[in-house]
C-alpha positions as CSV (number, residue, x, y, z in Angstrom):
1,X,0.3,-0.1,-0.1
2,X,1.5,3.1,-1.0
3,X,1.6,6.7,1.2
4,X,-0.2,9.2,-0.2
5,X,1.2,12.4,0.1
6,X,0.4,16.5,-0.5
7,X,2.6,18.6,-1.5
8,X,2.2,22.1,-0.1
9,X,4.0,24.9,-2.2
10,X,5.5,23.9,-5.5
11,X,9.0,26.0,-5.2
12,X,12.2,24.6,-5.0
13,X,11.6,22.0,-2.1
14,X,8.6,20.9,-3.6
15,X,9.7,20.0,-7.4
16,X,12.5,18.1,-5.0
17,X,10.0,16.2,-3.6
18,X,7.9,15.5,-6.4
19,X,10.6,14.1,-9.0
20,X,12.2,12.1,-5.8
21,X,8.6,10.6,-5.7
22,X,8.4,9.8,-9.2
23,X,10.4,7.0,-8.8
24,X,9.2,5.3,-5.9
25,X,6.2,2.9,-5.9
26,X,5.5,3.3,-2.5
27,X,4.5,7.3,-2.5
28,X,1.4,8.5,-4.4
29,X,1.3,12.2,-4.7
30,X,-2.3,12.9,-4.6
31,X,-2.4,16.8,-4.2
32,X,0.0,19.9,-5.2
33,X,-0.9,23.1,-3.5
34,X,0.6,26.0,-5.2
């Protein structure tokens, strides 16, 4: 079962978290609040 993650802010750190999570099957990005 994947962990559902929401990113609050798509700045430098938000983009890096998104890129890191793309390669992982255990993490689902469900929301991005910009």
